[in-house]
Each structure stands twice: as structure tokens, then as C-alpha cells.
C-alpha positions in Angstrom: 336.6 234.8 134.4 336.1 238.5 134.0 338.8 240.1 132.1 341.4 242.2 134.2 340.8 245.9 133.5 343.4 248.5 133.0 343.1 252.3 133.8 346.2 253.6 132.0 347.3 252.4 128.6 350.7 250.9 127.7 352.6 252.3 124.8 352.7 249.4 122.4 355.5 249.5 119.7 355.1 246.8 116.9 358.1 245.6 115.0 359.4 243.5 112.2 359.6 240.1 110.6 359.2 237.0 112.7 358.9 238.9 116.0 356.0 240.9 114.5 354.3 237.6 113.8 355.0 236.3 117.3 353.7 239.6 118.7 350.3 239.0 117.4 350.3 235.4 118.5 351.1 236.5 122.1 348.4 239.0 122.1 345.8 236.6 120.7 346.7 233.6 122.8 348.1 234.9 126.1 346.8 238.6 126.7 343.5 239.4 125.0 341.5 236.5 126.4 342.5 237.5 130.0 343.1 241.3 130.0 340.9 244.2 128.7 344.1 245.4 127.1 344.5 249.2 126.8 347.5 250.4 124.6 348.5 253.3 122.6 349.7 251.6 119.4 352.7 252.6 117.4 353.9 250.7 114.2 357.6 250.7 114.2 357.8 248.3 111.4 360.4 249.4 108.9 357.8 250.3 106.2 356.0 252.5 108.5 359.2 254.2 109.8 360.2 254.9 106.2 356.8 256.3 105.3 356.7 258.7 108.3 360.5 259.6 107.9 360.9 257.9 111.3 358.6 260.4 113.1 356.6 257.4 114.4 359.7 256.4 116.5 360.0 259.7 118.1 356.3 259.8 118.7 356.4 256.5 120.5 359.2 257.7 122.8 357.3 260.9 123.6 354.3 258.6 124.4 356.3 256.7 126.9 357.2 260.0 128.6 353.5 260.6 129.0 352.1 257.3 130.1 355.4 256.0 131.8 355.5 252.3 130.5 356.0 251.0 127.0 356.6 247.5 125.5 358.5 247.1 122.2 358.8 244.4 119.6 362.2 243.7 117.9 362.9 246.1 115.0 365.3 246.1 112.0 368.1 248.6 112.0 368.7 248.8 108.2 372.0 248.3 106.5 372.6 248.7 102.8 371.1 245.3 102.0 367.9 246.3 104.0 367.7 249.6 102.2 367.6 247.8 98.9 365.2 245.0 100.1 362.6 247.5 101.4 363.3 250.3 99.0 363.9 252.7 101.8 364.4 256.5 101.4 367.6 256.2 103.6 369.4 254.0 106.0 367.2 254.9 109.1 368.8 254.8 112.6 368.3 252.3 115.3 364.9 252.7 116.8 366.2 251.5 120.1 368.9 254.2 120.0 366.4 257.0 119.2 364.1 255.9 122.1 367.2 255.7 124.5 368.3 259.1 123.6 364.9 260.6 124.1 364.2 258.9 127.4 367.9 259.3 128.5 367.7 255.8 129.7 369.9 253.0 130.9 369.2 249.4 129.6 369.1 246.6 132.1 369.4 243.0 130.8 369.3 239.8 132.8 369.0 236.1 131.9 365.8 234.1 132.5 367.0 231.0 134.4 365.2 227.8 133.8 366.0 224.1 134.9 367.6 222.2 132.0 369.2 225.2 130.3 372.5 225.3 132.2 374.9 228.1 132.2 378.3 227.3 130.6 379.9 228.6 133.8 378.6 226.0 136.3 378.8 228.1 139.3 376.6 230.9 138.2 373.5 230.2 140.2 371.8 233.7 140.1 371.2 236.0 137.3 373.8 238.7 136.4 372.2 241.9 135.2 374.0 244.2 132.6 373.2 247.9 133.0 374.3 249.6 129.7 374.8 253.2 129.4 372.9 254.3 126.2 374.6 257.3 125.0 377.7 258.4 123.2 381.0 256.8 123.0 381.7 254.9 119.6 378.0 255.1 118.8 378.1 258.8 118.2 381.8 259.0 117.2 383.2 261.0 114.2 385.6 259.1 112.1 388.1 260.0 109.4 390.3 258.0 107.1 393.9 259.4 106.8 395.4 258.8 103.4 398.7 260.8 103.7 401.2 262.2 106.2 400.1 265.0 108.6 399.0 266.1 112.0 395.7 265.1 113.6 394.5 267.3 116.5 391.6 267.4 118.9 390.4 270.9 118.9 387.6 272.5 121.2 386.4 276.0 120.3 384.3 277.7 123.1 381.5 280.2 122.6 383.9 283.1 122.5 386.0 281.5 119.8 388.8 280.5 122.0 390.5 277.3 120.9 391.9 274.4 123.0 394.1 271.9 121.1 395.8 268.6 121.8 397.7 266.4 119.5 396.2 263.1 118.6 398.9 261.7 116.3 401.7 262.9 113.8 400.9 260.6 110.9 403.7 259.3 108.7 401.5 257.5 106.4 397.8 256.3 106.1 395.6 255.4 109.2 392.3 256.2 110.8 391.1 258.5 113.5 388.0 258.6 115.7 386.6 261.2 118.0 384.2 260.2 120.8 382.2 262.3 123.3 380.0 262.0 126.3 377.9 264.4 128.5 378.0 264.9 132.2 374.3 265.0 132.2 374.0 261.7 130.5 376.6 260.0 132.7 374.7 261.4 135.8 371.5 260.0 134.5 373.2 256.6 133.9 374.6 256.6 137.5 371.2 257.5 139.1 369.4 255.0 136.9 371.9 252.2 138.2 371.7 253.2 141.7 367.9 253.3 141.8 367.6 250.0 140.0 370.0 248.4 142.5 367.8 249.7 145.4 364.7 248.5 143.7 366.0 245.0 143.1 368.2 244.9 146.3 371.3 243.9 144.4 374.9 245.0 144.7 376.0 247.3 141.9 379.5 247.0 140.2 380.8 249.6 137.8 384.0 249.3 135.8 385.9 251.4 133.3 389.6 251.9 132.3 390.5 255.0 134.2 394.2 254.0 134.5 394.5 254.4 130.7 391.8 256.9 129.9 392.7 259.4 132.6 390.2 262.0 131.5 387.3 260.2 129.6 386.9 257.2 131.7 388.0 258.9 134.8 385.0 261.3 134.4 382.6 258.3 134.6 384.4 257.1 137.7 384.2 260.4 139.4 380.6 261.2 138.6 379.5 257.7 139.9 381.6 258.2 143.0 380.2 261.7 143.8 376.5 260.9 143.3 376.9 257.7 145.4 378.6 259.4 148.3 376.2 262.4 148.3 372.9 260.6 147.5 373.0 256.9 147.8 375.5 255.6 150.3 373.2 255.8 153.4 370.3 254.2 151.2 372.7 251.4 150.2 373.8 250.8 153.8 370.2 250.6 154.9 369.3 248.1 152.1 372.3 246.0 152.9 373.9 246.3 149.5 377.1 247.6 148.2 378.6 249.7 145.4 382.0 248.6 144.0 384.2 250.4 141.4 387.0 248.5 139.7 388.9 248.3 136.5 387.0 246.6 133.6 389.7 243.8 133.3 389.4 243.1 137.1 385.5 243.1 137.0 385.6 240.6 134.1 387.6 238.2 136.5 385.2 238.9 139.3 382.2 238.1 137.1 383.6 234.7 136.0 384.5 233.8 139.7 381.2 234.9 141.1 377.9 232.9 141.5 375.8 236.0 140.1 373.2 238.0 141.7 374.3 241.4 141.1 374.3 244.5 138.5 377.2 245.1 136.4 377.1 248.6 135.0 378.8 249.1 131.7 379.8 252.0 129.4 378.0 251.8 126.1 380.2 249.6 124.0 381.2 247.3 127.0 377.5 246.8 127.8 376.7 246.0 124.1 379.4 243.3 124.0 379.0 241.9 127.5 375.2 241.5 127.5 375.5 239.2 124.4 378.4 237.4 126.1 376.3 236.8 129.4 373.3 235.9 127.3 375.2 233.1 125.4 377.0 232.1 128.7 373.7 231.6 130.5 372.3 229.7 127.5 370.4 231.8 124.9 369.9 235.4 123.8 366.2 234.3 123.5 366.2 233.9 127.3 367.0 237.5 128.3 364.9 240.3 129.9 365.5 243.9 128.7 364.3 247.0 130.1 365.2 250.7 129.5 364.9 252.8 132.6 365.0 256.6 132.7 366.3 258.5 135.8 362.8 259.9 136.3 361.2 256.5 136.3 359.9 255.8 132.7 360.1 252.2 131.5 360.4 250.5 128.1 360.4 246.7 128.1 361.7 244.8 124.9 363.2 241.6 123.7 366.9 241.6 123.7 367.3 239.8 120.3 366.7 240.6 116.7 363.8 240.0 114.4 364.7 236.5 113.6 364.9 237.1 109.9 365.6 233.6 108.8 362.6 232.2 110.4 360.5 235.0 109.0 361.6 234.0 105.4 360.6 230.4 106.1 357.2 231.5 107.6 356.6 233.7 104.6 357.1 230.5 102.4 354.6 228.7 104.4 357.2 226.6 106.2 357.0 225.6 109.9 359.1 227.4 112.3 360.0 227.0 115.9 360.9 230.4 117.2 361.7 231.2 120.8 359.0 233.8 122.1 360.1 233.8 125.7 361.9 237.1 125.6 359.0 238.8 123.9 356.5 237.3 126.3 358.7 238.6 129.2 358.7 242.1 127.7 354.9 242.0 127.8 354.9 240.6 131.4 357.4 243.1 132.5 355.3 246.1 131.1 352.0 244.7 132.5 353.6 244.2 135.9 355.0 247.6 136.0 351.7 249.1 134.8 349.9 247.2 137.6 352.4 248.4 140.2 352.1 252.0 139.1 348.3 252.0 138.9 347.7 249.9 142.0 346.1 247.1 140.0 347.3 244.0 141.9 345.4 241.6 139.4 347.5 242.8 136.7 350.8 242.4 138.4 349.7 238.9 139.6 348.7 238.0 136.0 352.2 238.9 134.9 353.8 236.7 137.6 351.5 233.8 136.6 352.3 234.1 132.8 356.0 234.1 133.6 355.5 231.0 135.7 353.7 229.3 133.0 356.4 229.9 130.6 359.0 228.3 133.0 356.6 225.4 133.7 356.2 224.7 130.0 360.0 224.7 129.3 360.7 222.6 132.4 358.0 220.1 131.3 360.1 219.5 128.2 358.0 221.5 125.8 360.2 224.1 124.1 361.3 225.7 120.9 364.2 224.3 118.7 366.9 226.6 120.0 366.3 225.4 123.7 365.8 221.8 122.7 369.3 221.8 121.2 370.8 222.7 124.5 368.6 221.3 127.1 369.7 218.8 129.5 366.2 217.7 130.5 365.1 214.1 129.6 362.4 214.2 127.1 362.9 217.7 126.0 361.4 218.1 122.6 360.9 220.7 119.9 357.6 222.2 119.1 356.5 224.8 116.6 356.2 228.4 117.2 352.4 228.7 117.9 352.3 225.2 119.5 354.7 226.5 122.2 352.6 229.6 122.9 349.4 227.3 123.1 351.2 225.1 125.6 352.0 228.2 127.8 348.3 229.2 127.6 347.2 225.8 128.8 349.5 226.1 131.9 348.4 229.8 132.3 344.8 228.8 132.3 345.5 226.2 135.1 346.9 228.8 137.4 344.0 231.2 136.8 
């Protein structure tokens, strides 16, 4: 068969450790034999980020702004141990955080449902998508350790030098303080990305915070969402037959547990970080999650929601067999290829992405899967295969559909 031709490149961001190994396997076995793959390549491996003083990460994000669609491998966010292991110049920031800030994007994560991998909550029948705000809060907080009695105040000094103060706490002894911030512009972008994604996928949107306690900070989120919805989206939601719901975070948790799924749950930054991992685990596996960063002006970055699988990489480096789940990374590629096909009007490319997704599901449902899935599968005859063997089995099913 002739290879599917592309007109506009994807921004390809390579990564670290075992996911970097899988990245090449996926390209060699599942993409390059069938697609005349056009990418603008950026190496976001930790060594290259250190070599370029992390400029390569910024350049990759700017390329997504230019081309509209990117696909990213999992990367290391170094801690002190990684600084020593890789002899780094400094403890570089999260590449995901850098890219999110530049694109002003919202992260949408949803489970990949497959027969035999049953949710721990039995009445969840449809995916629940987490929309995570990707700016501010605790991730850009300033912190201070207090070692003696004294008064802590929150101080804002305007451009004319005028001060506004509010008491945080009168310390009688040691403690800690933390100052968080957010921006109306970022919250507005978050809201619009959520409303647009709900319309694109025709799913209800739920948003929750704790405005009863945080009467200024969280209430600002609530008010901005409400204003944008009423002014710009209510009629569109009514026409699409979907709804927007605001409620308190503790109420929405109860609603989520009682639901059968099939909606978008918009979360502030920290809530989204925690709840996306909770949902991934409850649905079966963090290796079975899609993840896409969407900017309010329609730029897309697809990635795997998990880490670099460090333990398997060390085994691989020693020549030992691994059984590493590649599903989320494959779905990152198919998501990017599908969106590229949609934006460029190349139906064959979008259809190929659909067929590759289907081949992944068929492979798992036939009982062929990686060790993490075999350990939790309820399918009779489910068995573990090695990393490359799983990808080759997917290729066999893909070739049948082509």
C-alpha cells in the first residue's frame, strides 16, 4: 500500500528512559511503515535539556504555536538524585509545566476503556475526563519557614507605591506560610478551553472549587466561569444538548462516585493533578489514559499521562526483558495524527489513527497485553508479553484492518 502523505509537520518531542525506547519502537513498527511521517523533531531528553539550558523545551512549545499540533514523549522532571545521576547544571523545571505556561493550555485526561480491565467502581460505564488548569496555585507558590514569633502579612504594592495589607497570622512560635496567586487571563483561558472542549466532544461540563471557604481566590474562578458561560456559551450548550454545572469540590466528588461517567470534570491545578491520578487508578491503570493539552486558540499537544518508567529502563539497559505498557504513548501519537488529519483535511490520516486505536484495543481484548494489565485483567487466557512483542501484535492487527 502507498504510504499516507502529510502536508504539515507534527511537532515531535522525544523524551527519557523507557518511554524513549518505546517511542522509537512505535515509530518503527506502527507509523513509519504506513505514513510518510513529517515531524519537526525536538529532543527533550534530560541531557539535551541540560546542554541547551532548557531552551529546547521553549523552542518546542513555540513550534506547537506555529504548527498547531505536537506529540510528546514522557520526560524526567529532575530532583536532587537526578541532578547527581545525570550531572546536571541545575534542577530543571518540568517540561510539561513550561509548555503549558507558553501555550496557556488546559490538560484534558480521560481513561481508555477496554474489556477485561474493569473500573473499581462498577457502575462507571463511560470515561470521565479531567480538565486540569495548568497555571498557578501551589505550583507557583512562594513559601517561607517561620522560626520565631512574629506577624505575617500579605502585602500588595501597586505601580504608584501604594500598599494594601492583610494579616495572615500572628505567630506565637515556629510554623510555615505560603503565598499563591493566579491570573484572570489564565482563568479565562482555562474556562474557554473547557467550554470549547465540552462542545467539541458533546459532553456535560462540571466545575468545582471551595468558594464557601476561599471567598476571594476560589470565588474568582467561579465568577469568571459563570460570566463567560452566560455571555458566550449558554446558547451553544443549549443547542448542543449539554449542560454546565458549578458546585463545591466536596459535592462534585460525591457526584462523580455516584455517576456512570461520560462528562468533563474541570479542576483547579492541584485538584486536577490529584484527581486525574485517582481516576486513572480507579479506571484500571495510569498507562491507560489519554492526555491532551488544549490552548484557548486551538493548539494541541498530546502526551502520555505517566512517567518515564525508570525501573523498566534500568532493566532494559542491563539487557533484561521488560513488559512495558505502551498504550498511552500510542494514543498520544494517534491523537496528534488524528488532529493533524482533521486540521489539514487528510481523511486517510485520521482514519489511520482510528484503526490503530482499534488495533490496540483488539490486541488487549484478545488476551495479549503487558504485565501491568495482565495482573488486573479479568479476561480468560490473558497473558503477559514483552514490550516489543506487544507492539508487534498491535501491528499484526493493524495490518489486517488496512
